[in-house]
C-alpha positions as CSV (number, residue, x, y, z in Angstrom):
1,M,32.0,163.8,282.3
2,T,33.3,161.1,284.8
3,R,32.7,157.5,284.2
4,T,32.5,155.2,287.2
5,A,32.3,151.5,288.1
6,S,31.7,149.6,291.4
7,A,34.6,147.9,293.1
8,F,35.0,145.9,296.4
9,W,37.5,147.4,298.8
10,L,38.9,146.2,302.1
11,N,38.9,148.9,304.7
12,E,40.1,147.4,307.9
13,S,40.2,143.9,309.5
14,G,36.9,142.2,309.1
15,K,35.3,145.0,307.0
16,G,34.8,145.8,303.3
17,E,32.6,148.0,301.2
18,V,31.5,148.5,297.6
19,R,32.9,151.8,296.3
20,Q,32.4,153.9,293.2
21,V,35.7,154.1,291.3
22,T,36.7,156.2,288.3
23,L,36.7,154.3,285.0
24,A,39.2,155.6,282.4
25,E,38.3,155.8,278.7
26,P,40.1,152.9,276.9
27,G,43.0,154.2,274.7
28,P,44.9,152.5,271.9
29,G,45.9,149.0,272.8
30,E,43.5,148.9,275.7
31,V,40.2,147.1,276.3
32,E,37.2,147.8,278.5
33,V,35.8,144.7,280.1
34,R,32.4,144.2,281.7
35,T,32.7,141.7,284.5
36,L,30.5,138.6,284.4
37,F,32.1,136.6,287.3
38,S,34.9,136.9,289.7
39,G,36.3,134.3,292.1
40,V,37.3,134.5,295.8
41,S,40.4,132.4,296.4
42,R,39.5,131.7,300.0
43,G,43.0,131.0,301.4
44,T,44.8,134.0,300.0
45,E,42.0,136.6,299.9
46,T,40.8,135.9,303.4
47,L,44.4,136.3,304.7
48,V,44.4,139.7,303.1
49,F,41.0,140.4,304.4
50,R,42.1,139.7,308.0
51,G,45.1,141.9,307.6
52,G,47.4,138.9,307.9
53,V,50.0,139.8,305.3
54,P,53.4,140.3,307.1
55,E,55.0,143.7,306.4
56,N,58.1,142.1,304.9
57,Q,55.9,140.3,302.4
58,Y,53.9,143.3,301.1
59,A,55.7,143.4,297.8
60,V,55.4,139.7,297.2
61,M,51.7,139.5,298.0
62,R,50.6,142.4,295.7
63,A,48.1,141.3,293.1
64,P,48.7,142.4,289.5
65,F,46.0,145.1,289.5
66,Q,45.8,145.8,293.2
67,E,45.1,149.4,294.3
68,G,46.0,150.7,297.7
69,D,48.6,149.3,300.1
70,F,48.6,146.6,302.7
71,P,47.1,146.3,305.2
72,W,44.2,148.7,304.3
73,P,42.5,150.2,302.4
74,V,43.1,147.9,299.5
75,K,41.3,146.6,296.4
76,Y,42.5,143.0,296.0
77,G,41.7,139.9,293.8
78,Y,42.9,138.1,290.7
79,L,40.2,135.9,289.3
80,N,38.0,137.8,286.9
81,V,36.0,136.8,283.8
82,G,34.2,139.3,281.6
83,V,33.3,140.4,278.1
84,V,35.3,142.9,276.1
85,E,32.9,145.8,275.2
86,H,35.4,148.3,273.8
87,G,38.8,147.5,272.2
88,P,40.4,145.9,269.1
89,S,38.1,144.2,266.8
90,H,39.6,140.7,267.4
91,L,38.7,141.0,271.1
92,R,35.4,142.9,271.0
93,G,32.6,140.7,272.2
94,R,35.0,138.0,273.4
95,T,34.9,136.5,276.9
96,V,38.2,136.9,278.6
97,F,40.1,136.1,281.8
98,C,42.1,138.7,283.7
99,L,44.0,138.9,287.0
100,Y,41.8,141.7,288.1
101,P,40.0,142.4,291.4
102,H,36.2,142.4,292.1
103,Q,34.9,145.3,290.0
104,T,32.0,145.7,287.7
105,R,34.0,147.1,284.8
106,Y,37.7,147.9,284.2
107,V,40.1,149.1,281.6
108,V,43.5,147.3,281.0
109,T,45.9,146.7,278.2
110,E,44.8,144.1,275.7
111,T,47.8,141.9,276.6
112,S,46.4,141.7,280.1
113,V,43.4,139.6,279.1
114,T,43.3,136.0,277.8
115,P,40.4,134.9,275.6
116,V,38.4,132.1,277.1
117,P,38.0,129.1,274.7
118,D,34.5,128.5,273.5
119,A,34.4,125.1,275.2
120,V,34.9,126.7,278.7
121,P,31.9,128.2,280.4
122,A,32.6,131.7,281.8
123,E,31.4,130.5,285.2
124,R,34.2,127.9,285.3
125,A,36.9,130.2,283.8
126,V,37.3,132.1,287.1
127,L,39.5,129.1,288.1
128,A,42.1,129.9,285.5
129,G,44.4,131.7,287.9
130,T,44.6,128.8,290.3
131,V,44.8,126.2,287.6
132,E,47.7,128.1,286.1
133,T,49.5,127.6,289.5
134,A,48.7,123.9,289.3
135,V,50.1,123.7,285.7
136,N,53.3,125.4,286.9
137,A,53.6,123.0,289.8
138,V,53.3,120.0,287.5
139,W,55.9,121.5,285.1
140,D,58.2,122.0,288.1
141,A,57.6,118.4,289.2
142,R,57.9,116.7,285.8
143,P,56.0,113.5,286.8
144,L,56.5,110.2,284.9
145,I,54.1,107.7,283.6
146,G,53.1,105.3,286.4
147,D,54.2,107.6,289.3
148,R,52.7,107.2,292.7
149,I,51.6,110.7,293.6
150,A,50.0,112.3,296.7
151,V,48.7,115.9,297.0
152,V,48.7,116.9,300.7
153,G,46.3,119.8,301.3
154,G,42.9,119.7,299.6
155,G,42.4,123.5,299.3
156,M,41.9,125.3,296.1
157,V,45.6,124.9,294.9
158,G,45.9,121.3,296.0
159,S,42.6,120.3,294.5
160,S,43.5,122.0,291.3
161,I,46.8,120.0,291.1
162,A,44.8,116.8,291.8
163,A,42.4,117.7,289.0
164,V,45.2,118.4,286.5
165,L,46.9,115.0,287.4
166,A,43.7,112.9,287.5
167,T,44.1,111.6,284.0
168,F,47.9,111.4,283.9
169,P,48.8,108.1,282.3
170,G,49.2,105.2,284.7
171,A,49.5,107.5,287.8
172,R,48.1,106.7,291.2
173,V,46.9,110.1,292.5
174,E,45.6,110.5,296.1
175,L,44.3,113.7,297.7
176,V,45.3,113.9,301.4
177,D,43.5,116.2,303.8
178,A,42.5,116.4,307.5
179,D,39.0,117.4,306.6
180,P,36.8,114.3,305.7
181,A,34.5,116.5,303.6
182,R,37.3,116.8,301.0
183,E,36.6,113.2,300.0
184,A,33.5,114.4,298.1
185,V,35.7,116.8,296.1
186,A,38.3,114.0,295.4
187,Q,35.5,111.7,294.1
188,Q,34.3,114.4,291.7
189,L,37.8,115.0,290.5
190,G,38.3,111.2,289.9
191,V,41.2,110.7,292.4
192,G,41.7,108.8,295.6
193,F,41.3,110.3,299.0
194,A,42.8,109.7,302.5
195,L,43.0,111.3,305.9
196,P,46.7,111.9,306.8
197,G,47.1,108.8,308.9
198,N,45.6,106.5,306.2
199,A,47.4,107.8,303.1
200,L,49.3,105.5,300.8
201,D,53.0,105.7,301.2
202,G,55.8,104.8,298.8
203,C,55.2,107.9,296.7
204,D,57.6,109.0,294.0
205,L,56.2,112.5,294.2
206,V,54.2,114.5,296.7
207,F,52.8,118.0,296.2
208,H,52.4,119.9,299.5
209,A,49.8,122.7,299.7
210,S,48.4,122.6,303.2
211,A,50.6,125.5,304.6
212,T,51.0,123.6,307.9
213,E,54.0,121.9,309.6
214,P,52.0,118.6,310.1
215,G,51.2,118.7,306.4
216,L,54.8,119.0,305.3
217,T,55.8,116.2,307.7
218,T,53.1,114.0,306.2
219,A,54.4,114.8,302.7
220,L,57.9,113.7,303.6
221,N,56.6,110.6,305.4
222,L,54.8,109.4,302.3
223,L,57.9,109.5,300.0
224,A,59.7,106.4,298.7
225,P,63.5,106.5,298.6
226,E,64.7,109.3,296.1
227,G,61.2,110.8,296.3
228,R,60.5,114.5,296.0
229,V,58.2,117.0,297.7
230,I,57.0,119.9,295.6
231,E,56.3,122.7,298.1
232,L,53.6,125.2,297.2
233,S,52.7,126.4,300.6
234,W,53.3,130.0,301.5
235,Y,54.3,130.6,305.1
236,G,54.9,134.3,305.2
237,D,57.2,135.1,308.1
238,R,56.4,131.9,310.0
239,M,59.3,129.6,311.0
240,I,58.6,126.1,309.9
241,S,60.1,123.0,311.6
242,V,61.0,120.3,309.0
243,P,62.1,116.8,310.0
244,L,65.4,116.6,308.3
245,G,66.7,114.0,310.6
246,E,65.4,110.4,310.9
247,F,64.8,109.1,307.3
248,F,65.4,112.3,305.3
249,H,69.1,111.6,304.4
250,S,68.9,107.8,304.4
251,R,66.0,107.9,301.8
252,R,67.8,110.7,299.8
253,L,64.7,112.9,299.8
254,T,64.3,116.2,298.0
255,I,62.1,119.3,298.8
256,R,61.7,121.7,295.9
257,S,59.8,125.0,295.9
258,S,57.2,125.9,293.2
259,Q,55.9,129.4,292.8
260,V,53.8,130.8,290.0
261,G,55.9,134.0,289.6
262,T,58.3,132.0,287.5
263,V,57.2,129.9,284.6
264,G,58.2,126.3,285.4
265,R,59.7,125.5,281.9
266,P,62.0,127.8,279.9
267,D,60.3,127.1,276.6
268,R,56.9,128.6,277.6
269,S,55.8,132.1,278.3
270,Y,53.3,133.4,280.9
271,A,50.7,133.8,278.2
272,E,51.2,130.2,277.0
273,R,50.9,128.9,280.5
274,M,47.6,130.7,281.0
275,A,46.3,129.4,277.7
276,V,47.1,125.8,278.8
277,A,45.2,126.4,282.1
278,L,42.1,127.7,280.2
279,D,42.2,124.8,277.8
280,L,42.2,122.3,280.7
281,L,39.1,124.0,282.1
282,A,37.0,122.5,279.3
283,D,36.8,119.5,281.6
284,D,33.7,119.7,283.7
285,R,35.4,117.9,286.6
286,F,36.8,121.3,287.6
287,D,33.3,122.4,288.6
288,A,33.9,120.6,291.9
289,L,36.3,123.5,292.9
290,I,33.5,126.1,292.8
291,T,31.7,125.4,296.0
292,G,29.3,128.4,296.3
293,H,28.3,131.7,294.7
294,S,26.9,135.1,295.7
295,A,26.0,138.3,294.0
296,F,28.5,141.1,293.8
297,D,26.6,143.4,296.1
298,E,26.7,140.8,298.8
299,L,30.5,140.8,299.0
300,P,30.7,143.0,302.1
301,D,28.6,140.4,304.0
302,V,30.0,137.3,302.3
303,M,33.8,137.9,302.8
304,P,33.7,137.9,306.6
305,R,31.7,134.6,306.5
306,L,34.3,133.1,304.1
307,A,37.1,134.3,306.4
308,D,35.7,132.8,309.6
309,G,34.7,129.5,307.9
310,E,30.9,130.1,308.2
311,I,30.8,129.6,304.5
312,P,33.1,126.6,303.7
313,A,34.7,127.1,300.3
314,L,37.4,126.3,297.8
315,C,36.6,128.9,295.2
316,H,33.5,131.1,295.9
317,R,32.1,132.6,292.7
318,I,30.8,136.2,292.6
319,D,28.0,136.8,290.0
320,Y,27.6,140.2,288.5
321,G,24.2,139.5,286.9
322,Q,22.0,141.6,284.6
323,N,22.5,144.7,286.8
324,N,25.9,145.0,285.2
325,A,24.7,144.7,281.6
326,G,24.3,148.5,280.8
327,E,26.8,151.3,280.3
328,P,29.0,152.5,283.1
329,H,27.6,155.2,285.3
330,V,28.4,158.7,284.0
331,S,28.3,161.9,286.1
332,E,29.0,165.5,285.4
């Protein structure tokens, strides 16, 4: 008897399909999860969808539960929320988050899932993976009370950082983006907004997440003397020009990288960082980051529209619905 589930695979640039995949029986220390929602992180996943991962970055860009190899065919994704249907008693029936691709059901070790707090709706919990990145960036930055802070780049990562910092004591937080439509997101998050040419300068701290040369230049321009840029953008194999002349030395500026692969403080584990991210998601301001939703079966049509910008999105939620409420398909 073979058990199967449905999964979204990328076949070639601009194309994808829903496939039947074999579902293993959960063993000791494992859980079977029925997916409720998954999220498409538009920046990273559409890059993968277009086949834009440089060959020398294949290992770096692998998702935790990716199947297949870049460029195609590949099963990719890392924002999944579901309910545990088989596994240890303390997890059975719990809503959990996992860094798993778009698939109706899956089996993983119990340590691979994190229980979602009761105060966090499952629909919002798909943001946990990106909010975890934001938490790590803030740990790397170590802001102080009263800091003047800018976040350059209002995509999913940048907006998540702005949301995390929105209630930081005494801080002035401004989201900076070239797209005027991001102002509505900033308002929902409770932070200021500016186009690059109008942003407030004199910043103690700037988070850069636009993945563009002009964005990094803007980030440096906004700094006060002794200020710091926390660089979250991933450029792949692109060469980036950075203005290290002019005011860079005279103002004694710093550029520091932040990457989620390493926990930003030595006294916390990966699991503890994820738990912090999920606790933060009890705040309904984060709903501003979910900018659309579609059914799972629509993914082959939706992903190209996300990739070419026809569907503007930060995080696009995928709903699995009542059709996923039964047992997995079983064949002889």
